[in-house]
Every structure is written in C-alpha cells, then in structure tokens.
MMTF fields as JSON, N, C-alpha, C and O atoms, coordinates in Angstrom:
{
  "mmtfVersion": "1.0.0",
  "mmtfProducer": "UNKNOWN",
  "numBonds": 507,
  "numAtoms": 508,
  "numGroups": 127,
  "numChains": 1,
  "numModels": 1,
  "chainsPerModel": [1],
  "groupsPerChain": [127],
  "chainIdList": ["A"],
  "bondAtomList": [4, 2, 8, 6, 12, 10, 16, 14, 20, 18, 24, 22, 28, 26, 32, 30, 36, 34, 40, 38, 44, 42, 48, 46, 52, 50, 56, 54, 60, 58, 64, 62, 68, 66, 72, 70, 76, 74, 80, 78, 84, 82, 88, 86, 92, 90, 96, 94, 100, 98, 104, 102, 108, 106, 112, 110, 116, 114, 120, 118, 124, 122, 128, 126, 132, 130, 136, 134, 140, 138, 144, 142, 148, 146, 152, 150, 156, 154, 160, 158, 164, 162, 168, 166, 172, 170, 176, 174, 180, 178, 184, 182, 188, 186, 192, 190, 196, 194, 200, 198, 204, 202, 208, 206, 212, 210, 216, 214, 220, 218, 224, 222, 228, 226, 232, 230, 236, 234, 240, 238, 244, 242, 248, 246, 252, 250, 256, 254, 260, 258, 264, 262, 268, 266, 272, 270, 276, 274, 280, 278, 284, 282, 288, 286, 292, 290, 296, 294, 300, 298, 304, 302, 308, 306, 312, 310, 316, 314, 320, 318, 324, 322, 328, 326, 332, 330, 336, 334, 340, 338, 344, 342, 348, 346, 352, 350, 356, 354, 360, 358, 364, 362, 368, 366, 372, 370, 376, 374, 380, 378, 384, 382, 388, 386, 392, 390, 396, 394, 400, 398, 404, 402, 408, 406, 412, 410, 416, 414, 420, 418, 424, 422, 428, 426, 432, 430, 436, 434, 440, 438, 444, 442, 448, 446, 452, 450, 456, 454, 460, 458, 464, 462, 468, 466, 472, 470, 476, 474, 480, 478, 484, 482, 488, 486, 492, 490, 496, 494, 500, 498, 504, 502],
  "bondOrderList": [1, 1, 1, 1, 1, 1, 1, 1, 1, 1, 1, 1, 1, 1, 1, 1, 1, 1, 1, 1, 1, 1, 1, 1, 1, 1, 1, 1, 1, 1, 1, 1, 1, 1, 1, 1, 1, 1, 1, 1, 1, 1, 1, 1, 1, 1, 1, 1, 1, 1, 1, 1, 1, 1, 1, 1, 1, 1, 1, 1, 1, 1, 1, 1, 1, 1, 1, 1, 1, 1, 1, 1, 1, 1, 1, 1, 1, 1, 1, 1, 1, 1, 1, 1, 1, 1, 1, 1, 1, 1, 1, 1, 1, 1, 1, 1, 1, 1, 1, 1, 1, 1, 1, 1, 1, 1, 1, 1, 1, 1, 1, 1, 1, 1, 1, 1, 1, 1, 1, 1, 1, 1, 1, 1, 1, 1],
  "groupList": [{"groupName": "MET", "atomNameList": ["N", "CA", "C", "O"], "elementList": ["N", "C", "C", "O"], "formalChargeList": [0, 0, 0, 0], "bondAtomList": [1, 0, 2, 1, 3, 2], "bondOrderList": [1, 1, 2], "singleLetterCode": "M", "chemCompType": "L-PEPTIDE LINKING"}, {"groupName": "ASN", "atomNameList": ["N", "CA", "C", "O"], "elementList": ["N", "C", "C", "O"], "formalChargeList": [0, 0, 0, 0], "bondAtomList": [1, 0, 2, 1, 3, 2], "bondOrderList": [1, 1, 2], "singleLetterCode": "N", "chemCompType": "L-PEPTIDE LINKING"}, {"groupName": "TYR", "atomNameList": ["N", "CA", "C", "O"], "elementList": ["N", "C", "C", "O"], "formalChargeList": [0, 0, 0, 0], "bondAtomList": [1, 0, 2, 1, 3, 2], "bondOrderList": [1, 1, 2], "singleLetterCode": "Y", "chemCompType": "L-PEPTIDE LINKING"}, {"groupName": "THR", "atomNameList": ["N", "CA", "C", "O"], "elementList": ["N", "C", "C", "O"], "formalChargeList": [0, 0, 0, 0], "bondAtomList": [1, 0, 2, 1, 3, 2], "bondOrderList": [1, 1, 2], "singleLetterCode": "T", "chemCompType": "L-PEPTIDE LINKING"}, {"groupName": "GLN", "atomNameList": ["N", "CA", "C", "O"], "elementList": ["N", "C", "C", "O"], "formalChargeList": [0, 0, 0, 0], "bondAtomList": [1, 0, 2, 1, 3, 2], "bondOrderList": [1, 1, 2], "singleLetterCode": "Q", "chemCompType": "L-PEPTIDE LINKING"}, {"groupName": "LEU", "atomNameList": ["N", "CA", "C", "O"], "elementList": ["N", "C", "C", "O"], "formalChargeList": [0, 0, 0, 0], "bondAtomList": [1, 0, 2, 1, 3, 2], "bondOrderList": [1, 1, 2], "singleLetterCode": "L", "chemCompType": "L-PEPTIDE LINKING"}, {"groupName": "SER", "atomNameList": ["N", "CA", "C", "O"], "elementList": ["N", "C", "C", "O"], "formalChargeList": [0, 0, 0, 0], "bondAtomList": [1, 0, 2, 1, 3, 2], "bondOrderList": [1, 1, 2], "singleLetterCode": "S", "chemCompType": "L-PEPTIDE LINKING"}, {"groupName": "GLU", "atomNameList": ["N", "CA", "C", "O"], "elementList": ["N", "C", "C", "O"], "formalChargeList": [0, 0, 0, 0], "bondAtomList": [1, 0, 2, 1, 3, 2], "bondOrderList": [1, 1, 2], "singleLetterCode": "E", "chemCompType": "L-PEPTIDE LINKING"}, {"groupName": "ARG", "atomNameList": ["N", "CA", "C", "O"], "elementList": ["N", "C", "C", "O"], "formalChargeList": [0, 0, 0, 0], "bondAtomList": [1, 0, 2, 1, 3, 2], "bondOrderList": [1, 1, 2], "singleLetterCode": "R", "chemCompType": "L-PEPTIDE LINKING"}, {"groupName": "ILE", "atomNameList": ["N", "CA", "C", "O"], "elementList": ["N", "C", "C", "O"], "formalChargeList": [0, 0, 0, 0], "bondAtomList": [1, 0, 2, 1, 3, 2], "bondOrderList": [1, 1, 2], "singleLetterCode": "I", "chemCompType": "L-PEPTIDE LINKING"}, {"groupName": "ALA", "atomNameList": ["N", "CA", "C", "O"], "elementList": ["N", "C", "C", "O"], "formalChargeList": [0, 0, 0, 0], "bondAtomList": [1, 0, 2, 1, 3, 2], "bondOrderList": [1, 1, 2], "singleLetterCode": "A", "chemCompType": "L-PEPTIDE LINKING"}, {"groupName": "LYS", "atomNameList": ["N", "CA", "C", "O"], "elementList": ["N", "C", "C", "O"], "formalChargeList": [0, 0, 0, 0], "bondAtomList": [1, 0, 2, 1, 3, 2], "bondOrderList": [1, 1, 2], "singleLetterCode": "K", "chemCompType": "L-PEPTIDE LINKING"}, {"groupName": "GLY", "atomNameList": ["N", "CA", "C", "O"], "elementList": ["N", "C", "C", "O"], "formalChargeList": [0, 0, 0, 0], "bondAtomList": [1, 0, 2, 1, 3, 2], "bondOrderList": [1, 1, 2], "singleLetterCode": "G", "chemCompType": "PEPTIDE LINKING"}, {"groupName": "HIS", "atomNameList": ["N", "CA", "C", "O"], "elementList": ["N", "C", "C", "O"], "formalChargeList": [0, 0, 0, 0], "bondAtomList": [1, 0, 2, 1, 3, 2], "bondOrderList": [1, 1, 2], "singleLetterCode": "H", "chemCompType": "L-PEPTIDE LINKING"}, {"groupName": "ASP", "atomNameList": ["N", "CA", "C", "O"], "elementList": ["N", "C", "C", "O"], "formalChargeList": [0, 0, 0, 0], "bondAtomList": [1, 0, 2, 1, 3, 2], "bondOrderList": [1, 1, 2], "singleLetterCode": "D", "chemCompType": "L-PEPTIDE LINKING"}, {"groupName": "VAL", "atomNameList": ["N", "CA", "C", "O"], "elementList": ["N", "C", "C", "O"], "formalChargeList": [0, 0, 0, 0], "bondAtomList": [1, 0, 2, 1, 3, 2], "bondOrderList": [1, 1, 2], "singleLetterCode": "V", "chemCompType": "L-PEPTIDE LINKING"}, {"groupName": "PRO", "atomNameList": ["N", "CA", "C", "O"], "elementList": ["N", "C", "C", "O"], "formalChargeList": [0, 0, 0, 0], "bondAtomList": [1, 0, 2, 1, 3, 2], "bondOrderList": [1, 1, 2], "singleLetterCode": "P", "chemCompType": "L-PEPTIDE LINKING"}, {"groupName": "TRP", "atomNameList": ["N", "CA", "C", "O"], "elementList": ["N", "C", "C", "O"], "formalChargeList": [0, 0, 0, 0], "bondAtomList": [1, 0, 2, 1, 3, 2], "bondOrderList": [1, 1, 2], "singleLetterCode": "W", "chemCompType": "L-PEPTIDE LINKING"}],
  "groupTypeList": [0, 1, 2, 3, 4, 5, 6, 4, 7, 4, 8, 2, 4, 9, 10, 9, 5, 11, 11, 10, 12, 13, 11, 4, 6, 14, 9, 10, 14, 0, 0, 12, 15, 13, 11, 6, 3, 9, 6, 8, 7, 5, 16, 8, 1, 3, 12, 5, 8, 12, 2, 4, 10, 11, 4, 10, 13, 8, 5, 10, 0, 7, 8, 8, 4, 7, 11, 15, 8, 16, 6, 9, 3, 14, 4, 14, 17, 5, 8, 9, 7, 10, 5, 5, 8, 4, 7, 17, 6, 16, 7, 7, 0, 12, 7, 8, 5, 11, 8, 7, 12, 8, 13, 6, 15, 6, 13, 7, 17, 9, 2, 4, 13, 15, 2, 10, 14, 11, 1, 1, 10, 12, 9, 4, 1, 3, 5],
  "groupIdList": [1, 2, 3, 4, 5, 6, 7, 8, 9, 10, 11, 12, 13, 14, 15, 16, 17, 18, 19, 20, 21, 22, 23, 24, 25, 26, 27, 28, 29, 30, 31, 32, 33, 34, 35, 36, 37, 38, 39, 40, 41, 42, 43, 44, 45, 46, 47, 48, 49, 50, 51, 52, 53, 54, 55, 56, 57, 58, 59, 60, 61, 62, 63, 64, 65, 66, 67, 68, 69, 70, 71, 72, 73, 74, 75, 76, 77, 78, 79, 80, 81, 82, 83, 84, 85, 86, 87, 88, 89, 90, 91, 92, 93, 94, 95, 96, 97, 98, 99, 100, 101, 102, 103, 104, 105, 106, 107, 108, 109, 110, 111, 112, 113, 114, 115, 116, 117, 118, 119, 120, 121, 122, 123, 124, 125, 126, 127],
  "secStructList": [7, 7, 7, 7, 7, 7, 7, 2, 2, 2, 2, 2, 2, 2, 2, 2, 2, 2, 2, 6, 6, 7, 7, 2, 2, 2, 2, 2, 2, 2, 2, 6, 1, 7, 2, 2, 2, 2, 2, 2, 2, 2, 2, 2, 1, 7, 5, 6, 6, 5, 7, 7, 2, 2, 2, 2, 2, 2, 2, 2, 2, 2, 2, 2, 2, 2, 2, 7, 7, 7, 7, 7, 7, 2, 2, 2, 2, 2, 2, 2, 2, 2, 2, 2, 2, 2, 6, 7, 7, 2, 2, 2, 2, 2, 2, 2, 2, 2, 2, 6, 6, 7, 7, 7, 7, 7, 2, 2, 2, 2, 2, 2, 2, 2, 2, 2, 2, 2, 6, 6, 6, 7, 1, 7, 7, 7, 7],
  "xCoordList": [4.64, 5.455, 4.712, 3.692, 5.292, 4.763, 5.001, 5.947, 4.372, 4.667, 5.409, 4.907, 6.649, 7.33, 8.067, 8.373, 8.382, 8.906, 10.476, 11.075, 11.075, 12.508, 13.093, 12.534, 14.372, 15.409, 16.169, 16.173, 16.964, 18.213, 18.962, 19.22, 19.525, 20.424, 19.918, 20.663, 18.686, 18.045, 17.989, 18.111, 17.819, 17.892, 19.49, 19.784, 20.057, 21.526, 22.099, 22.992, 21.336, 21.243, 20.682, 21.106, 19.813, 18.878, 19.83, 19.993, 20.448, 21.12, 22.296, 22.379, 23.121, 24.383, 23.879, 24.394, 22.694, 22.304, 21.758, 21.782, 21.336, 20.722, 22.053, 22.214, 22.844, 23.908, 24.87, 25.652, 24.717, 25.601, 24.698, 24.922, 23.435, 22.872, 21.612, 21.048, 21.294, 20.352, 19.063, 18.847, 17.98, 16.773, 15.947, 16.199, 14.955, 14.035, 13.551, 13.665, 13.14, 12.641, 13.806, 13.597, 15.05, 16.118, 16.573, 16.95, 16.533, 16.82, 15.714, 16.123, 14.659, 13.805, 13.844, 13.479, 14.249, 14.672, 15.87, 15.91, 16.949, 18.102, 17.69, 18.324, 16.72, 16.667, 15.577, 15.417, 14.781, 13.755, 12.648, 12.311, 12.102, 11.021, 10.294, 10.908, 9.022, 8.078, 8.355, 8.412, 8.546, 8.948, 8.094, 8.608, 7.071, 6.289, 6.867, 6.759, 7.617, 8.368, 9.285, 9.465, 9.863, 11.065, 10.311, 10.615, 9.526, 8.843, 8.345, 8.309, 7.898, 7.156, 8.562, 8.604, 9.5, 10.561, 11.502, 12.145, 11.446, 12.522, 11.796, 12.328, 10.612, 10.017, 9.609, 9.701, 9.183, 8.86, 10.149, 10.037, 11.278, 12.703, 13.592, 14.736, 13.522, 14.582, 14.5, 13.512, 15.772, 15.893, 16.524, 16.711, 16.828, 17.483, 18.646, 18.927, 19.62, 20.576, 20.529, 21.39, 19.381, 19.317, 18.865, 18.574, 18.747, 18.273, 19.547, 20.573, 19.519, 20.573, 19.809, 18.73, 20.49, 20.039, 19.495, 18.39, 20.726, 20.482, 19.308, 18.628, 19.186, 18.101, 16.926, 16.007, 16.755, 15.504, 15.063, 13.876, 15.941, 15.432, 14.858, 13.906, 15.504, 15.1, 13.617, 12.704, 13.362, 12.118, 11.195, 10.077, 11.511, 10.494, 10.051, 9.016, 11.129, 10.735, 9.82, 9.059, 10.051, 9.411, 7.998, 7.077, 7.831, 6.302, 5.592, 4.382, 6.434, 5.853, 5.566, 4.558, 6.338, 6.03, 4.778, 4.067, 4.468, 3.292, 2.252, 1.243, 2.188, 0.973, 0.509, -0.612, 1.326, 1.249, 0.106, 0.218, -1.043, -2.176, -1.626, -1.054, -2.066, -1.991, -3.045, -4.131, -2.514, -3.398, -4.649, -4.56, -5.53, -6.806, -6.321, -5.861, -6.525, -6.025, -7.122, -8.168, -6.756, -7.327, -8.612, -9.704, -8.585, -9.361, -10.392, -11.549, -10.218, -11.311, -12.021, -13.25, -11.338, -12.222, -13.177, -14.286, -12.612, -13.569, -14.78, -15.873, -14.495, -15.569, -16.673, -17.897, -16.018, -16.927, -17.583, -18.797, -16.963, -17.707, -18.914, -20.034, -18.559, -19.636, -20.807, -21.96, -20.469, -21.71, -22.252, -23.476, -21.56, -22.395, -23.284, -24.299, -22.854, -23.873, -25.082, -26.107, -24.951, -25.978, -26.991, -28.047, -26.49, -27.023, -26.978, -27.902, -25.653, -25.56, -24.914, -24.16, -25.14, -24.596, -23.249, -22.843, -22.469, -21.219, -21.017, -19.905, -21.93, -21.712, -22.052, -21.423, -23.118, -23.189, -22.166, -21.926, -21.302, -20.131, -19.052, -18.359, -18.809, -17.78, -17.971, -17.127, -19.142, -19.43, -19.311, -18.703, -19.855, -19.853, -18.278, -17.951, -17.435, -16.002, -15.26, -14.319, -15.718, -15.256, -15.565, -14.7, -16.942, -17.357, -16.642, -16.357, -16.448, -15.678, -14.179, -13.434, -13.905, -12.223, -11.592, -10.392, -11.81, -11.047, -10.423, -10.646, -9.767, -9.238, -10.325, -11.349, -10.196, -11.373, -11.411, -10.465, -12.506, -12.628, -13.811, -14.889, -13.639, -14.484, -15.668, -15.39, -16.463, -17.589, -17.021, -17.115, -16.341, -15.596, -14.849, -14.931, -14.147, -13.059, -13.928, -13.623, -15.006, -15.783, -16.461, -16.628, -16.883, -17.58, -16.482, -16.701, -15.376, -14.039, -13.852, -13.755, -13.801, -13.605, -14.623, -14.274, -15.723, -16.955, -16.91, -17.031, -16.734, -16.707, -15.376, -15.339, -14.34, -12.972, -13.252, -12.852, -13.893, -14.154, -15.329, -15.298, -16.269, -17.358, -16.707, -17.1, -15.771, -15.243, -14.198, -13.752, -13.861, -13.162, -14.1, -13.573, -15.507, -16.295, -16.206, -16.022, -16.348, -16.334, -17.482, -18.386, -17.778, -18.816, -19.764, -20.846, -19.362, -19.942, -21.198, -21.127, -22.385, -23.387, -24.501, -25.649, -24.271, -25.253, -25.423, -26.473, -24.53, -24.567, -24.951, -25.051],
  "yCoordList": [-14.399, -13.512, -12.228, -12.394, -10.978, -9.845, -9.74, -10.344, -9.192, -8.888, -7.787, -6.703, -7.836, -6.715, -6.94, -8.101, -5.944, -6.177, -6.448, -5.84, -7.401, -7.563, -6.044, -5.039, -6.215, -5.013, -5.483, -6.693, -4.571, -5.013, -5.794, -6.785, -5.664, -6.41, -8.004, -8.961, -8.095, -9.398, -10.112, -11.335, -9.396, -9.704, -10.373, -11.409, -9.761, -10.139, -11.427, -12.231, -11.339, -12.512, -13.92, -15.044, -13.632, -14.571, -15.117, -16.311, -14.004, -14.384, -15.525, -16.642, -15.03, -15.659, -17.385, -18.351, -17.325, -18.6, -19.551, -20.777, -18.977, -19.625, -20.377, -21.53, -19.275, -19.636, -20.734, -21.477, -20.74, -22.032, -23.112, -23.926, -23.192, -24.432, -24.866, -25.959, -23.743, -23.774, -24.037, -23.581, -24.762, -24.871, -23.61, -22.937, -23.415, -22.172, -22.277, -21.317, -23.211, -23.438, -23.244, -22.609, -23.746, -23.482, -21.98, -21.442, -21.338, -19.929, -19.087, -18.26, -19.331, -18.779, -19.022, -18.158, -20.079, -20.328, -19.622, -19.125, -19.59, -18.883, -17.563, -16.862, -17.012, -15.185, -14.894, -13.719, -15.987, -15.762, -14.877, -13.773, -15.555, -15.054, -16.17, -17.235, -16.139, -17.311, -17.737, -16.919, -19.204, -19.746, -19.271, -19.392, -18.817, -18.114, -17.018, -16.799, -16.097, -15.016, -15.24, -14.573, -16.289, -16.596, -17.308, -16.824, -18.2, -18.774, -17.849, -18.044, -16.758, -15.672, -14.691, -14.316, -14.361, -13.651, -13.93, -13.147, -15.527, -15.923, -15.786, -15.175, -16.315, -16.288, -14.723, -14.429, -13.881, -12.472, -11.727, -10.793, -12.043, -10.998, -11.827, -11.461, -13.067, -13.677, -13.024, -12.814, -12.817, -12.545, -13.768, -14.895, -13.26, -14.283, -14.848, -15.996, -13.967, -14.426, -14.872, -14.594, -15.592, -15.886, -14.996, -13.857, -15.197, -14.347, -13.282, -13.783, -12.16, -11.329, -10.235, -9.707, -10.018, -9.156, -7.642, -7.141, -7.035, -5.635, -5.446, -4.427, -6.726, -6.665, -6.757, -6.043, -7.823, -8.13, -7.019, -6.72, -6.19, -5.185, -4.093, -3.426, -3.88, -2.726, -3.161, -2.359, -4.488, -4.868, -4.696, -4.242, -4.991, -4.977, -3.569, -3.284, -2.588, -1.277, -0.586, 0.362, -1.271, -0.539, -1.083, -0.442, -2.369, -2.839, -2.047, -1.833, -1.703, -0.938, 0.59, 1.155, 1.168, 2.387, 2.338, 3.343, 1.387, 1.233, 1.228, 1.704, 0.81, 0.801, 1.941, 1.989, 2.802, 4.131, 4.894, 5.221, 5.115, 5.742, 7.443, 7.921, 7.933, 9.601, 9.95, 9.396, 10.972, 11.472, 12.535, 13.199, 12.502, 13.342, 14.93, 15.379, 15.57, 17.154, 17.634, 17.019, 19.108, 20.028, 20.4, 20.45, 20.602, 20.951, 19.894, 20.291, 18.638, 17.559, 17.633, 17.576, 17.758, 17.907, 19.078, 19.068, 20.114, 21.246, 21.041, 21.554, 20.202, 19.866, 18.899, 19.025, 18.022, 16.939, 17.791, 17.612, 18.855, 19.686, 20.337, 20.33, 20.972, 21.685, 20.679, 20.924, 19.603, 18.554, 18.138, 18.017, 17.891, 17.609, 18.964, 18.802, 20.113, 21.031, 21.039, 21.655, 20.355, 20.254, 18.943, 18.741, 18.243, 16.952, 15.925, 15.119, 15.848, 14.681, 13.581, 13.921, 12.301, 11.203, 10.854, 11.169, 10.157, 10.001, 9.059, 9.034, 8.287, 7.274, 8.035, 7.699, 9.159, 10.135, 10.913, 11.299, 11.297, 12.332, 11.518, 12.114, 10.233, 9.539, 9.384, 9.66, 8.927, 8.811, 10.138, 10.208, 11.312, 12.51, 13.04, 13.619, 12.693, 13.102, 12.425, 12.896, 11.08, 10.0, 10.925, 11.216, 11.247, 11.907, 13.205, 13.512, 13.834, 14.959, 14.963, 15.939, 13.668, 13.412, 13.715, 13.811, 13.895, 14.104, 12.816, 11.693, 13.009, 11.876, 10.868, 11.329, 9.589, 8.657, 8.573, 8.083, 9.043, 9.007, 7.876, 7.934, 7.068, 5.821, 6.506, 7.365, 6.097, 6.76, 6.513, 7.356, 5.281, 5.028, 6.203, 6.643, 6.71, 7.664, 9.095, 9.711, 9.306, 10.387, 10.385, 11.471, 9.258, 8.973, 9.143, 9.676, 8.715, 8.901, 10.434, 10.948, 11.148, 12.443, 13.188, 13.99, 12.919, 13.597, 13.366, 14.322, 12.084, 11.827, 12.357, 12.597, 12.499, 13.024, 14.612, 15.283, 15.142, 16.691, 16.81, 17.761, 16.021, 16.28, 16.184, 16.897, 15.327, 15.377, 16.585, 16.758, 17.304, 18.456, 19.708, 20.82, 19.588, 20.609, 21.258, 22.469, 20.386, 20.992, 21.318, 21.451, 21.524, 21.667, 20.518, 20.639, 19.602, 18.192, 17.948, 16.921, 18.704, 18.472, 17.974, 17.979, 17.543, 17.25, 15.869, 15.457, 15.01, 13.424, 12.924, 11.718],
  "zCoordList": [14.934, 14.224, 13.504, 12.835, 13.692, 13.305, 11.608, 11.103, 11.047, 9.573, 9.368, 9.662, 8.864, 8.456, 7.089, 6.816, 6.206, 4.91, 5.201, 6.089, 4.383, 4.152, 4.018, 3.58, 4.529, 4.521, 3.529, 3.305, 2.745, 1.98, 2.445, 1.761, 3.637, 4.313, 4.464, 4.254, 4.817, 4.866, 3.447, 3.381, 2.404, 0.949, 0.723, 0.126, 1.161, 0.864, 1.887, 1.619, 3.049, 3.83, 3.228, 3.495, 2.508, 1.764, 0.573, 0.32, -0.132, -1.24, -0.806, -1.316, 0.173, 0.933, 1.004, 0.441, 1.91, 2.421, 1.279, 1.387, 0.338, -1.025, -1.807, -2.206, -1.827, -2.721, -1.864, -2.456, -0.441, 0.227, 0.47, 1.366, -0.457, -0.482, 0.429, 0.398, 1.259, 2.151, 1.663, 0.54, 2.304, 1.909, 2.377, 3.376, 1.515, 2.069, 3.623, 4.384, 3.923, 5.254, 6.205, 7.239, 5.948, 6.854, 6.841, 7.882, 5.687, 5.367, 6.396, 7.211, 6.279, 7.082, 8.758, 9.555, 9.063, 10.468, 10.985, 12.111, 10.041, 10.316, 10.395, 11.183, 9.729, 9.522, 10.735, 11.065, 11.445, 12.056, 11.43, 11.858, 10.293, 9.514, 9.108, 9.034, 8.811, 8.54, 7.096, 6.178, 6.92, 5.687, 4.674, 3.562, 4.672, 3.473, 2.964, 1.757, 3.845, 3.436, 2.409, 1.39, 2.804, 1.818, 0.615, -0.475, 0.577, -0.612, -1.345, -2.559, -0.859, -1.892, -2.347, -3.519, -1.564, -2.012, -3.081, -3.78, -3.071, -4.259, -5.549, -6.476, -5.67, -6.905, -7.527, -8.719, -6.538, -6.925, -7.339, -8.133, -6.894, -6.954, -7.463, -7.195, -8.264, -8.869, -10.434, -11.138, -10.66, -12.248, -12.981, -12.522, -14.307, -15.218, -14.81, -15.156, -13.873, -13.395, -11.815, -10.98, -11.605, -10.31, -9.105, -9.469, -7.915, -6.932, -6.631, -6.172, -6.821, -6.545, -5.477, -5.747, -4.346, -3.274, -3.798, -3.588, -4.608, -5.043, -6.116, -6.235, -6.945, -7.817, -7.308, -7.708, -6.165, -5.435, -4.798, -4.929, -3.983, -3.334, -4.146, -3.741, -5.441, -6.356, -6.687, -6.497, -7.205, -7.67, -6.565, -6.808, -5.431, -4.211, -3.849, -3.246, -4.372, -3.866, -5.013, -4.818, -6.294, -7.217, -7.251, -7.758, -6.659, -6.552, -5.298, -5.234, -4.44, -3.292, -3.772, -3.347, -4.543, -5.177, -6.005, -6.021, -6.622, -7.524, -6.829, -7.349, -5.748, -4.706, -3.942, -3.436, -3.866, -3.221, -4.082, -5.264, -3.224, -4.053, -3.641, -2.661, -4.762, -4.533, -3.487, -3.315, -2.824, -1.947, -2.556, -3.588, -1.85, -2.305, -2.054, -1.004, -3.163, -2.962, -2.273, -2.062, -1.823, -1.001, -1.998, -1.433, -3.094, -4.002, -4.125, -3.984, -4.357, -4.211, -3.02, -3.015, -1.977, -0.465, -0.456, 0.079, -1.123, -1.229, -2.083, -1.844, -3.166, -4.158, -3.274, -3.332, -2.542, -1.789, -0.812, -0.719, 0.091, 1.029, 0.398, 0.909, -0.895, -1.61, -1.897, -1.541, -2.519, -2.471, -1.234, -1.178, -0.215, 0.927, 1.477, 2.156, 1.158, 1.571, 0.606, 0.898, -0.532, -1.281, -1.036, -1.635, -0.169, 0.373, -0.375, -0.482, -1.093, -1.925, -1.094, -0.182, -1.327, -0.694, -1.118, -2.237, -0.199, -0.443, -1.535, -2.062, -1.946, -2.884, -4.227, -5.23, -4.334, -5.476, -5.727, -6.871, -4.493, -4.721, -5.396, -6.22, -5.163, -5.654, -7.198, -8.05, -7.393, -9.097, -9.708, -10.776, -9.134, -9.613, -9.981, -11.017, -8.889, -9.224, -10.055, -10.694, -10.092, -11.181, -12.704, -13.531, -12.776, -14.021, -14.555, -15.713, -13.448, -13.551, -13.903, -13.995, -14.077, -13.982, -12.972, -13.232, -12.03, -10.695, -10.025, -10.476, -9.115, -8.3, -7.859, -7.354, -7.999, -7.488, -6.093, -5.475, -5.481, -4.075, -3.647, -4.238, -2.834, -2.546, -1.278, -0.441, -1.393, -0.32, 0.913, 1.805, 1.109, 2.471, 2.879, 4.026, 2.01, 2.085, 2.821, 3.842, 1.945, 2.207, 3.535, 4.089, 4.125, 5.307, 6.328, 7.415, 5.992, 7.191, 7.285, 8.399, 6.22, 6.124, 7.008, 7.875, 6.776, 7.013, 8.763, 9.529, 9.192, 10.67, 11.414, 12.621, 10.572, 11.336, 11.357, 12.308, 10.371, 10.497, 11.489, 12.27, 11.536, 12.52, 13.983, 14.907, 14.104, 15.516, 15.749, 16.883, 14.831, 14.758, 14.889, 14.86, 15.036, 15.05, 13.677, 13.551, 12.608, 11.293, 10.806, 11.631, 9.481, 8.658, 8.416, 7.842, 8.809, 8.405, 9.27, 9.945, 9.403, 10.315, 9.378, 9.822, 8.117, 7.355, 7.298, 6.806, 7.739, 7.666, 9.098, 9.324]
}
C-alpha cells in the first residue's frame, strides 16, 4: 500500500465504524488502509468526547500546517550567492545566516541551490 493522508471523508468513516463497535484492524481492512494508520489516527485525534471526525480532521490539518517550513526568501539567496562569490563554504554560510538572524538555511539546501543553478548555467561556477 502507498502512503496517503486520510481525508475528512475517511475520518467520518472511521468515526462511524468505531461507533458501530468495529475493531481497529477491521476498520483498516474495510477502508483499505494499513492497520497502523488507524492505530495512529485514533490516539492522535481523539478529544475529550471521543473520536469525532470533524475535530480529528481539524487537529490533523493543524499539525500539518505546523510542519510547513517557510521558504527561503530571494533576499537570503542573494546573500548566499554573495558569500559564494567570496568563496565561503555552504557550512560557513549557514552559520553566518543564522548569526545574522536570517532564515536558517542548511548547507544541504545551499548545495542543492548551487547545483540547480549550475545546471541552469547560473553564477555558481565557484563550487
């Protein structure tokens, strides 16, 4: 089975099947998802009044939003490119940006940016 996140409709289905007294493994079989999906879903998204689909979906969406990382600004990339021209390593640049109070950029992201730019005949002939 491939991993996909549960939809709101699936959460309603879980709530109905759970209320009807079905076991977690039976719910998983009926829905065509892995049993671990259901065993994770219920404790994560059960409130004080039990598992409610609308609340479960809201909680799941809130958690998903929290994990969204902000994108690196064009201004940060311009700073990175300026440091590249000064022959700074990606590791040094990541630390420098952090000290400057800018968005935290890992050296892996900087390498990916450099290689992507190089493939587009960009300025990154320094690495």
